[in-house]
C-alpha positions, 0 to 999 in steps of 0.5 A: 861675266857681266859687271855686277850691279850695286845691289848684287855687290851689296848682297855679296859683301854680306855673305862672307859668312853664311847668312839666312834670307831674312837676315839679308833682307833686313841688312840690305833693305832691298825689296823681297823681289829684288833680293830674290833676283840678286840671289838667283843671279849670284847663284847662277854666276857661282858667286854664292852657295846655297845651304839648307837649314841643316848646313847641308850644302846644295851643289849645282847638280841638286836643285833648290826651290827658287820659289821659296828661296827664303828657306835657305842660307847663303855664303860667298864662294871663293870666286865671290870673295874675289869679286868683293875685293875688286 
């Protein structure tokens, strides 16, 4: 796995607890497109999990709508938490 960019580390560090997209957007100060790209990268690296509003986890076998990523909540995985400590 490649080294994470500073913005990806910033997003990951905010996901110790589940956070919705709009809170991440406000807390990180990233533009919406940059946040979307960072979230998709972290999902693909399995560093964060995607949750629907009803707290139903979406596993990798089930797809999520990357065009409407603002409707989901995110949380760091155990692997993601290890990357925060580095």
